[in-house]
C-alpha positions as CSV (number, residue, x, y, z in Angstrom):
1,X,56.4,-14.5,-18.6
2,X,54.1,-14.6,-15.5
3,X,53.7,-17.6,-13.4
4,X,51.1,-18.1,-10.6
5,X,51.7,-21.4,-8.8
6,X,48.4,-22.9,-7.7
7,X,49.8,-25.6,-5.4
8,X,48.0,-25.8,-2.0
9,X,50.2,-24.3,0.7
10,X,52.3,-26.9,2.6
11,X,50.8,-29.8,0.6
12,X,53.3,-30.8,-2.0
13,X,57.0,-31.3,-1.3
14,X,57.9,-31.3,-5.0
15,X,56.7,-31.0,-8.6
16,X,58.2,-30.4,-12.1
17,X,56.7,-29.3,-15.3
18,X,59.2,-30.0,-18.1
19,X,59.5,-29.3,-21.8
20,X,56.8,-26.6,-21.9
21,X,57.0,-24.7,-25.1
22,X,56.5,-20.9,-24.7
23,X,57.3,-18.4,-27.4
24,X,59.7,-20.9,-29.1
25,X,61.5,-21.5,-25.8
26,X,61.6,-24.7,-23.7
27,X,60.5,-23.9,-20.1
28,X,60.9,-26.0,-17.0
29,X,59.3,-25.2,-13.6
30,X,60.6,-27.1,-10.5
31,X,59.5,-26.9,-6.9
32,X,61.7,-29.0,-4.5
33,X,61.0,-28.2,-0.9
34,X,64.2,-29.9,0.5
35,X,66.3,-30.1,-2.7
36,X,66.6,-33.8,-2.7
37,X,64.0,-34.9,-5.3
38,X,65.6,-33.2,-8.4
39,X,69.1,-32.4,-7.0
40,X,69.0,-28.8,-8.3
41,X,68.7,-27.2,-4.9
42,X,65.9,-26.1,-2.6
43,X,63.0,-23.9,-3.7
44,X,61.1,-22.9,-6.8
45,X,63.2,-22.7,-10.0
46,X,62.5,-21.6,-13.6
47,X,64.7,-22.8,-16.4
48,X,64.5,-21.5,-20.0
49,X,66.3,-23.5,-22.7
50,X,68.2,-25.3,-19.9
51,X,69.5,-22.1,-18.2
52,X,68.2,-21.2,-14.7
53,X,66.6,-17.8,-14.8
54,X,64.9,-17.7,-11.4
55,X,65.0,-19.2,-7.9
56,X,63.0,-18.5,-4.8
57,X,62.8,-20.2,-1.5
58,X,59.0,-20.2,-1.6
59,X,56.1,-20.6,-4.1
60,X,54.8,-17.2,-5.0
61,X,53.6,-15.4,-8.2
62,X,56.5,-14.3,-10.3
63,X,57.1,-12.2,-13.5
64,X,60.4,-13.0,-15.3
65,X,61.7,-11.7,-18.6
66,X,62.6,-14.2,-21.3
67,X,64.5,-13.4,-24.4
């Protein structure tokens, strides 16, 4: 799965896309600049079927395997 965040740099402190269906998986994308909005920690996170598979301190394009 390839993700290219299109959020304007230094504009949004947080966002979440939840319950996205992708190849029969449930995907959640979270960006939380300071870790206080969603209480999952700081940074950009990807969850598949509730399990965190990726974390980065910044927003950048990412390619992650899902199985």
